[in-house]
BAMIPA-197484 format. One record per residue (C-alpha): residue number from 1; x, y, z. Coordinates in Angstrom, 2 decimals. Layout:
N
num=NUM | c1=X | c2=Y | c3=Z
...
END
This chain:
326
num=1 | c1=230.79 | c2=67.86 | c3=77.34
num=2 | c1=229.52 | c2=64.85 | c3=76.73
num=3 | c1=226.64 | c2=63.16 | c3=78.64
num=4 | c1=226.93 | c2=59.28 | c3=78.75
num=5 | c1=225.16 | c2=57.47 | c3=76.58
num=6 | c1=221.04 | c2=58.05 | c3=77.56
num=7 | c1=221.30 | c2=60.23 | c3=79.98
num=8 | c1=221.15 | c2=64.10 | c3=80.14
num=9 | c1=223.21 | c2=66.49 | c3=82.08
num=10 | c1=221.56 | c2=67.46 | c3=85.49
num=11 | c1=221.21 | c2=71.31 | c3=84.91
num=12 | c1=222.95 | c2=72.42 | c3=88.31
num=13 | c1=225.75 | c2=69.11 | c3=89.31
num=14 | c1=227.64 | c2=69.91 | c3=92.79
num=15 | c1=230.34 | c2=68.47 | c3=92.62
num=16 | c1=232.84 | c2=68.43 | c3=95.99
num=17 | c1=235.72 | c2=67.58 | c3=95.38
num=18 | c1=237.17 | c2=67.88 | c3=99.23
num=19 | c1=235.73 | c2=66.51 | c3=102.50
num=20 | c1=236.65 | c2=64.93 | c3=104.97
num=21 | c1=235.05 | c2=61.94 | c3=107.69
num=22 | c1=236.31 | c2=60.86 | c3=110.38
num=23 | c1=239.23 | c2=58.26 | c3=109.04
num=24 | c1=237.87 | c2=55.36 | c3=111.55
num=25 | c1=236.05 | c2=51.89 | c3=109.84
num=26 | c1=232.78 | c2=53.99 | c3=111.90
num=27 | c1=232.82 | c2=56.86 | c3=110.56
num=28 | c1=229.44 | c2=58.63 | c3=110.12
num=29 | c1=228.97 | c2=58.43 | c3=106.79
num=30 | c1=225.47 | c2=59.31 | c3=106.70
num=31 | c1=226.51 | c2=63.13 | c3=107.52
num=32 | c1=227.41 | c2=62.78 | c3=103.83
num=33 | c1=223.68 | c2=63.12 | c3=103.13
num=34 | c1=224.09 | c2=66.96 | c3=103.93
num=35 | c1=225.23 | c2=67.65 | c3=100.24
num=36 | c1=222.52 | c2=66.26 | c3=98.86
num=37 | c1=220.45 | c2=68.99 | c3=96.67
num=38 | c1=217.87 | c2=68.94 | c3=93.71
num=39 | c1=220.27 | c2=68.82 | c3=90.07
num=40 | c1=222.17 | c2=65.50 | c3=91.85
num=41 | c1=225.19 | c2=65.79 | c3=93.60
num=42 | c1=228.67 | c2=64.62 | c3=93.55
num=43 | c1=230.78 | c2=64.36 | c3=97.28
num=44 | c1=234.74 | c2=63.03 | c3=96.46
num=45 | c1=235.87 | c2=61.49 | c3=100.39
num=46 | c1=239.77 | c2=61.38 | c3=102.14
num=47 | c1=241.21 | c2=58.36 | c3=102.81
num=48 | c1=244.03 | c2=59.19 | c3=104.24
num=49 | c1=247.12 | c2=61.68 | c3=104.08
num=50 | c1=250.75 | c2=62.00 | c3=105.27
num=51 | c1=250.87 | c2=59.94 | c3=108.82
num=52 | c1=248.83 | c2=56.88 | c3=106.65
num=53 | c1=250.18 | c2=53.19 | c3=105.08
num=54 | c1=249.01 | c2=51.43 | c3=102.34
num=55 | c1=247.20 | c2=48.95 | c3=104.33
num=56 | c1=245.74 | c2=51.74 | c3=106.58
num=57 | c1=244.07 | c2=52.89 | c3=103.44
num=58 | c1=243.34 | c2=49.21 | c3=102.24
num=59 | c1=241.60 | c2=48.10 | c3=105.05
num=60 | c1=239.32 | c2=52.19 | c3=105.31
num=61 | c1=238.31 | c2=51.47 | c3=101.70
num=62 | c1=236.84 | c2=48.19 | c3=102.28
num=63 | c1=234.98 | c2=49.24 | c3=105.64
num=64 | c1=233.74 | c2=52.42 | c3=104.54
num=65 | c1=233.23 | c2=51.00 | c3=100.46
num=66 | c1=231.03 | c2=47.69 | c3=102.16
num=67 | c1=228.62 | c2=50.60 | c3=104.41
num=68 | c1=228.31 | c2=52.98 | c3=101.82
num=69 | c1=227.06 | c2=50.42 | c3=98.95
num=70 | c1=224.46 | c2=49.59 | c3=101.33
num=71 | c1=223.19 | c2=52.66 | c3=102.16
num=72 | c1=220.55 | c2=53.53 | c3=99.55
num=73 | c1=221.61 | c2=57.23 | c3=99.07
num=74 | c1=224.67 | c2=57.26 | c3=98.17
num=75 | c1=226.16 | c2=55.33 | c3=94.77
num=76 | c1=230.01 | c2=54.46 | c3=94.68
num=77 | c1=231.42 | c2=56.36 | c3=91.56
num=78 | c1=233.97 | c2=53.73 | c3=88.79
num=79 | c1=233.11 | c2=55.55 | c3=85.79
num=80 | c1=230.61 | c2=58.87 | c3=85.71
num=81 | c1=227.71 | c2=56.74 | c3=84.31
num=82 | c1=227.65 | c2=56.26 | c3=87.96
num=83 | c1=227.36 | c2=59.95 | c3=88.48
num=84 | c1=224.76 | c2=60.32 | c3=86.10
num=85 | c1=222.77 | c2=57.28 | c3=87.43
num=86 | c1=223.12 | c2=58.83 | c3=90.97
num=87 | c1=221.33 | c2=61.96 | c3=89.85
num=88 | c1=218.88 | c2=60.09 | c3=87.94
num=89 | c1=218.15 | c2=58.43 | c3=91.28
num=90 | c1=218.56 | c2=61.19 | c3=93.88
num=91 | c1=221.80 | c2=59.89 | c3=95.36
num=92 | c1=224.78 | c2=60.97 | c3=95.44
num=93 | c1=227.65 | c2=59.65 | c3=93.58
num=94 | c1=230.79 | c2=58.79 | c3=96.30
num=95 | c1=233.74 | c2=58.55 | c3=95.13
num=96 | c1=237.55 | c2=59.05 | c3=97.35
num=97 | c1=241.14 | c2=60.88 | c3=97.95
num=98 | c1=244.25 | c2=60.68 | c3=98.79
num=99 | c1=245.83 | c2=64.03 | c3=100.45
num=100 | c1=249.18 | c2=62.06 | c3=100.16
num=101 | c1=251.59 | c2=59.94 | c3=98.16
num=102 | c1=252.78 | c2=57.72 | c3=100.80
num=103 | c1=250.00 | c2=56.02 | c3=101.64
num=104 | c1=251.62 | c2=54.49 | c3=98.30
num=105 | c1=254.84 | c2=53.60 | c3=100.10
num=106 | c1=256.39 | c2=54.08 | c3=96.82
num=107 | c1=254.71 | c2=50.91 | c3=94.60
num=108 | c1=253.73 | c2=52.94 | c3=91.70
num=109 | c1=251.03 | c2=49.83 | c3=91.15
num=110 | c1=249.10 | c2=51.14 | c3=93.84
num=111 | c1=248.26 | c2=54.15 | c3=91.77
num=112 | c1=245.90 | c2=51.34 | c3=89.73
num=113 | c1=244.89 | c2=49.72 | c3=92.71
num=114 | c1=243.45 | c2=52.81 | c3=94.44
num=115 | c1=241.75 | c2=53.86 | c3=91.94
num=116 | c1=240.06 | c2=50.34 | c3=91.76
num=117 | c1=238.35 | c2=50.95 | c3=95.04
num=118 | c1=237.68 | c2=54.42 | c3=94.18
num=119 | c1=240.21 | c2=57.41 | c3=94.46
num=120 | c1=240.15 | c2=59.42 | c3=91.57
num=121 | c1=241.94 | c2=61.86 | c3=93.11
num=122 | c1=245.83 | c2=62.62 | c3=95.16
num=123 | c1=248.00 | c2=64.85 | c3=96.14
num=124 | c1=252.03 | c2=63.58 | c3=95.63
num=125 | c1=252.61 | c2=65.71 | c3=99.11
num=126 | c1=251.18 | c2=67.46 | c3=102.35
num=127 | c1=252.69 | c2=70.14 | c3=103.66
num=128 | c1=256.11 | c2=68.99 | c3=103.82
num=129 | c1=258.61 | c2=67.67 | c3=101.30
num=130 | c1=258.38 | c2=63.84 | c3=100.80
num=131 | c1=259.22 | c2=60.73 | c3=98.29
num=132 | c1=257.40 | c2=62.74 | c3=95.57
num=133 | c1=258.18 | c2=66.93 | c3=96.17
num=134 | c1=257.97 | c2=70.18 | c3=98.20
num=135 | c1=255.11 | c2=71.15 | c3=100.33
num=136 | c1=253.67 | c2=74.04 | c3=101.09
num=137 | c1=254.73 | c2=74.69 | c3=104.78
num=138 | c1=258.79 | c2=73.69 | c3=103.42
num=139 | c1=260.94 | c2=77.34 | c3=103.41
num=140 | c1=262.74 | c2=76.27 | c3=100.08
num=141 | c1=259.92 | c2=74.19 | c3=97.68
num=142 | c1=262.92 | c2=72.60 | c3=94.97
num=143 | c1=260.28 | c2=71.05 | c3=93.13
num=144 | c1=258.80 | c2=67.44 | c3=91.80
num=145 | c1=261.19 | c2=65.41 | c3=92.17
num=146 | c1=262.25 | c2=62.01 | c3=89.55
num=147 | c1=260.03 | c2=59.24 | c3=91.20
num=148 | c1=257.34 | c2=62.24 | c3=91.91
num=149 | c1=257.45 | c2=62.55 | c3=87.83
num=150 | c1=257.58 | c2=59.61 | c3=87.53
num=151 | c1=253.57 | c2=58.85 | c3=90.16
num=152 | c1=252.15 | c2=61.76 | c3=87.29
num=153 | c1=253.64 | c2=60.28 | c3=84.74
num=154 | c1=251.83 | c2=56.75 | c3=86.35
num=155 | c1=248.36 | c2=58.39 | c3=87.14
num=156 | c1=247.78 | c2=59.73 | c3=83.74
num=157 | c1=248.16 | c2=56.57 | c3=83.44
num=158 | c1=245.76 | c2=55.02 | c3=85.19
num=159 | c1=243.24 | c2=58.59 | c3=85.20
num=160 | c1=244.05 | c2=59.55 | c3=88.62
num=161 | c1=243.32 | c2=63.40 | c3=88.71
num=162 | c1=246.81 | c2=65.15 | c3=89.39
num=163 | c1=246.06 | c2=67.44 | c3=92.96
num=164 | c1=248.36 | c2=70.82 | c3=94.03
num=165 | c1=246.61 | c2=71.52 | c3=96.80
num=166 | c1=249.08 | c2=70.92 | c3=99.70
num=167 | c1=252.29 | c2=71.08 | c3=98.11
num=168 | c1=254.71 | c2=73.82 | c3=97.89
num=169 | c1=254.76 | c2=76.57 | c3=94.73
num=170 | c1=257.68 | c2=75.47 | c3=92.90
num=171 | c1=255.77 | c2=71.40 | c3=92.59
num=172 | c1=252.50 | c2=72.63 | c3=91.34
num=173 | c1=254.16 | c2=74.51 | c3=88.24
num=174 | c1=256.91 | c2=71.31 | c3=88.11
num=175 | c1=253.07 | c2=69.59 | c3=88.06
num=176 | c1=252.01 | c2=72.09 | c3=85.51
num=177 | c1=254.36 | c2=71.17 | c3=83.37
num=178 | c1=254.77 | c2=67.36 | c3=84.03
num=179 | c1=251.06 | c2=65.95 | c3=83.48
num=180 | c1=250.20 | c2=65.50 | c3=80.12
num=181 | c1=246.23 | c2=65.12 | c3=81.81
num=182 | c1=244.28 | c2=68.28 | c3=83.72
num=183 | c1=245.18 | c2=68.79 | c3=86.94
num=184 | c1=243.25 | c2=70.54 | c3=90.26
num=185 | c1=244.09 | c2=72.62 | c3=93.22
num=186 | c1=241.11 | c2=70.67 | c3=94.85
num=187 | c1=240.87 | c2=72.37 | c3=97.62
num=188 | c1=242.99 | c2=75.89 | c3=97.64
num=189 | c1=242.70 | c2=80.03 | c3=97.87
num=190 | c1=244.29 | c2=82.50 | c3=95.90
num=191 | c1=247.18 | c2=83.88 | c3=98.02
num=192 | c1=247.07 | c2=87.07 | c3=95.37
num=193 | c1=244.13 | c2=87.89 | c3=98.63
num=194 | c1=244.87 | c2=86.85 | c3=101.76
num=195 | c1=248.38 | c2=85.19 | c3=102.02
num=196 | c1=248.72 | c2=82.34 | c3=103.78
num=197 | c1=251.02 | c2=80.26 | c3=102.53
num=198 | c1=248.77 | c2=77.42 | c3=102.16
num=199 | c1=246.31 | c2=79.04 | c3=98.83
num=200 | c1=248.36 | c2=79.65 | c3=95.48
num=201 | c1=249.85 | c2=82.37 | c3=93.48
num=202 | c1=248.44 | c2=83.38 | c3=90.61
num=203 | c1=251.29 | c2=81.50 | c3=88.28
num=204 | c1=249.80 | c2=77.76 | c3=89.64
num=205 | c1=246.35 | c2=79.10 | c3=89.56
num=206 | c1=247.41 | c2=79.72 | c3=85.35
num=207 | c1=249.54 | c2=76.41 | c3=85.14
num=208 | c1=246.82 | c2=74.77 | c3=86.15
num=209 | c1=243.58 | c2=76.55 | c3=83.59
num=210 | c1=247.12 | c2=76.15 | c3=81.16
num=211 | c1=246.55 | c2=71.75 | c3=81.20
num=212 | c1=242.49 | c2=72.46 | c3=81.10
num=213 | c1=242.53 | c2=71.89 | c3=84.84
num=214 | c1=240.09 | c2=73.80 | c3=88.08
num=215 | c1=241.06 | c2=75.32 | c3=91.29
num=216 | c1=238.62 | c2=74.09 | c3=93.68
num=217 | c1=238.30 | c2=76.88 | c3=95.62
num=218 | c1=237.17 | c2=75.62 | c3=99.53
num=219 | c1=235.96 | c2=76.97 | c3=102.64
num=220 | c1=238.41 | c2=76.66 | c3=105.58
num=221 | c1=238.12 | c2=80.38 | c3=107.32
num=222 | c1=242.29 | c2=80.67 | c3=107.79
num=223 | c1=242.70 | c2=80.04 | c3=103.99
num=224 | c1=240.44 | c2=82.23 | c3=102.97
num=225 | c1=240.73 | c2=85.53 | c3=105.90
num=226 | c1=241.25 | c2=86.10 | c3=109.19
num=227 | c1=238.79 | c2=82.22 | c3=109.83
num=228 | c1=236.44 | c2=84.26 | c3=107.92
num=229 | c1=234.68 | c2=80.42 | c3=106.69
num=230 | c1=231.24 | c2=83.52 | c3=105.71
num=231 | c1=229.95 | c2=82.70 | c3=102.20
num=232 | c1=231.14 | c2=86.11 | c3=101.40
num=233 | c1=234.65 | c2=85.29 | c3=101.19
num=234 | c1=233.82 | c2=82.08 | c3=99.12
num=235 | c1=232.79 | c2=84.55 | c3=96.98
num=236 | c1=235.38 | c2=86.63 | c3=97.29
num=237 | c1=238.42 | c2=83.77 | c3=96.35
num=238 | c1=236.05 | c2=83.33 | c3=93.93
num=239 | c1=235.63 | c2=86.63 | c3=91.77
num=240 | c1=239.11 | c2=86.88 | c3=92.62
num=241 | c1=240.02 | c2=83.46 | c3=90.51
num=242 | c1=237.56 | c2=83.51 | c3=87.42
num=243 | c1=239.10 | c2=87.01 | c3=86.87
num=244 | c1=242.08 | c2=85.75 | c3=86.52
num=245 | c1=241.99 | c2=82.50 | c3=84.33
num=246 | c1=238.45 | c2=82.64 | c3=83.73
num=247 | c1=235.15 | c2=80.92 | c3=85.38
num=248 | c1=235.78 | c2=77.46 | c3=83.35
num=249 | c1=239.13 | c2=76.89 | c3=85.21
num=250 | c1=236.95 | c2=77.16 | c3=89.02
num=251 | c1=235.21 | c2=74.73 | c3=91.08
num=252 | c1=234.25 | c2=74.62 | c3=94.61
num=253 | c1=235.88 | c2=72.29 | c3=97.10
num=254 | c1=234.83 | c2=73.02 | c3=101.04
num=255 | c1=237.42 | c2=71.25 | c3=102.92
num=256 | c1=234.94 | c2=70.40 | c3=105.69
num=257 | c1=235.92 | c2=67.76 | c3=108.30
num=258 | c1=232.62 | c2=66.26 | c3=110.05
num=259 | c1=234.59 | c2=66.02 | c3=113.09
num=260 | c1=236.14 | c2=69.47 | c3=113.34
num=261 | c1=236.17 | c2=69.68 | c3=117.26
num=262 | c1=239.01 | c2=66.53 | c3=117.05
num=263 | c1=240.24 | c2=68.04 | c3=113.52
num=264 | c1=241.04 | c2=71.43 | c3=115.83
num=265 | c1=242.54 | c2=68.87 | c3=118.56
num=266 | c1=244.60 | c2=67.43 | c3=116.41
num=267 | c1=246.70 | c2=70.91 | c3=115.13
num=268 | c1=247.69 | c2=71.16 | c3=118.51
num=269 | c1=249.15 | c2=67.80 | c3=118.92
num=270 | c1=250.81 | c2=67.78 | c3=115.25
num=271 | c1=252.85 | c2=71.24 | c3=114.64
num=272 | c1=254.93 | c2=69.23 | c3=112.19
num=273 | c1=252.07 | c2=69.57 | c3=110.15
num=274 | c1=250.55 | c2=72.48 | c3=111.27
num=275 | c1=252.39 | c2=74.69 | c3=112.48
num=276 | c1=251.57 | c2=78.48 | c3=113.73
num=277 | c1=250.11 | c2=79.46 | c3=110.00
num=278 | c1=247.28 | c2=77.10 | c3=111.50
num=279 | c1=247.27 | c2=77.95 | c3=114.92
num=280 | c1=246.86 | c2=81.59 | c3=115.54
num=281 | c1=243.41 | c2=82.32 | c3=115.03
num=282 | c1=241.57 | c2=79.81 | c3=117.40
num=283 | c1=239.69 | c2=76.63 | c3=116.08
num=284 | c1=239.22 | c2=76.25 | c3=112.39
num=285 | c1=235.83 | c2=77.78 | c3=111.09
num=286 | c1=234.40 | c2=75.53 | c3=108.39
num=287 | c1=232.01 | c2=75.86 | c3=105.37
num=288 | c1=229.10 | c2=73.46 | c3=106.47
num=289 | c1=227.81 | c2=71.53 | c3=103.64
num=290 | c1=224.23 | c2=73.51 | c3=103.75
num=291 | c1=226.02 | c2=76.85 | c3=103.77
num=292 | c1=227.62 | c2=75.39 | c3=99.87
num=293 | c1=224.00 | c2=74.72 | c3=99.17
num=294 | c1=223.07 | c2=78.53 | c3=98.84
num=295 | c1=226.75 | c2=79.17 | c3=96.71
num=296 | c1=224.14 | c2=79.10 | c3=93.78
num=297 | c1=221.60 | c2=81.62 | c3=94.33
num=298 | c1=225.05 | c2=84.13 | c3=95.62
num=299 | c1=226.99 | c2=83.96 | c3=92.70
num=300 | c1=223.98 | c2=84.13 | c3=90.20
num=301 | c1=222.87 | c2=87.22 | c3=92.23
num=302 | c1=226.16 | c2=88.70 | c3=91.20
num=303 | c1=225.47 | c2=88.75 | c3=88.03
num=304 | c1=226.86 | c2=85.73 | c3=86.44
num=305 | c1=225.46 | c2=84.01 | c3=83.64
num=306 | c1=224.05 | c2=80.85 | c3=83.87
num=307 | c1=226.55 | c2=78.59 | c3=82.31
num=308 | c1=229.56 | c2=80.18 | c3=84.02
num=309 | c1=227.62 | c2=79.08 | c3=87.23
num=310 | c1=227.40 | c2=75.23 | c3=86.12
num=311 | c1=231.35 | c2=75.08 | c3=85.53
num=312 | c1=231.50 | c2=76.55 | c3=88.62
num=313 | c1=229.57 | c2=74.26 | c3=91.07
num=314 | c1=230.62 | c2=71.14 | c3=89.76
num=315 | c1=231.08 | c2=71.40 | c3=85.24
num=316 | c1=234.55 | c2=72.17 | c3=85.72
num=317 | c1=235.18 | c2=69.44 | c3=87.61
num=318 | c1=233.05 | c2=66.86 | c3=85.80
num=319 | c1=235.27 | c2=68.25 | c3=82.36
num=320 | c1=238.22 | c2=67.43 | c3=84.27
num=321 | c1=237.07 | c2=63.81 | c3=85.40
num=322 | c1=235.79 | c2=63.52 | c3=81.68
num=323 | c1=239.49 | c2=64.12 | c3=80.37
num=324 | c1=241.09 | c2=61.49 | c3=82.92
num=325 | c1=238.99 | c2=59.58 | c3=84.73
num=326 | c1=239.50 | c2=55.52 | c3=82.39
END
């Protein structure tokens, strides 16, 4: 892992690859400060998914970027040098992600457009099939479409990270085959340990690792077990993934919604996006940022080597960004 000119890599950068503020202009962006830690933090914040238009995402990004830039606790990220500068200044580096290609509205030029506004990761499909490919809730996943393959090529060219979370199994494998750069599963747990349709198979994890990518184990209770968002449950999935693909291909990403009460209400209102496998345990439990910050000590206590802990906490996602971002 190389450093930006004139900087030194922090000993244990926390790289939170996906969390969720309320998708409103006046969202409480100050909540992101809960990821602050010694050694530095990077946070990717969702700015839209399947129901949202490109115009909606544009307006949200404009509002959030202005507010984040004005808050001295945060630094907007254009490149890795901004991550390092944020660490040096004790700020939290902030970038964005899209959980569906729908906001592109079929326009591949919007990949560059959103990249220039700080979106660094994009999922082709969210739970259900769309123009790009299949979702994890489809009964049959027919895989990545021709448009989806064009989308992957454009993302590779622009420098946006391809993300298979929420995609169907066949589509996820097709992403690994189609991409020429490392891909990720930003917030997905292991189906071999807990059989939930949102979790990824061993084959998906191996194919992702073969691209040089990273599986981000997520702190969502229903993906970790029977609505178990505990640190122990998170570590069990990390252990499984490390045994399967090696510590250099594992990271963490909580998928924490700062409006979790409203999100749980949304589940009941939109069964077409969130079927019974999301709701059968009642309100979903999520791992808060404060508990994620204790993961480093838990991994060290479990006997993980220092280098592996550095990678899992953030170094592995940093490596992907180094290889993909332009």
